C-alpha positions, 0 to 999 in steps of 0.5 A: 725925674731930675733932681735939683737943690732949692738953691739951683731952682731958685737961681734957674727957675725960668730954665726949670720951667722950660724943662717942665713945659717940655714934659720933664718933671723935676724934684726939688730938694732941701738938705737932701730931702724932696720938698717939692716937684715941678710938674705940668698941669696936664700931667697932674690932671692925668694923675688925678682923673682916675680918682675923680672918675672913681669917686663920680662912679661911686656917687652915681652908684649911691644915687641909683641905690637911693632911687631904688631903696624904699623910704623907711617909715618915720621913726617918730609918729605924729602922736609921739611928736605931739607928746614931746612938744607938749612935754616941752611946753609943760616944762617951760611953763613950770619954771 
């Protein structure tokens, strides 16, 4: 990977873009530290594709598990819900 300074990148941007288009990757430094990398969109997609596929596989596994796992019964019974609603109503009326 080629490395250029930010000043050089600013002065020669069209040439640097031609290099990236030809398949090269270029690091841009400022005060000796890499602050950016010029890379083609195709290369970027190729790098991100494995992660995207892994996440898609994980989602598919979770969906399949959700389809096969039994639905848990409600933690709140109808009677308990009615009791809670009545308690709220009683509390409101007492104010």
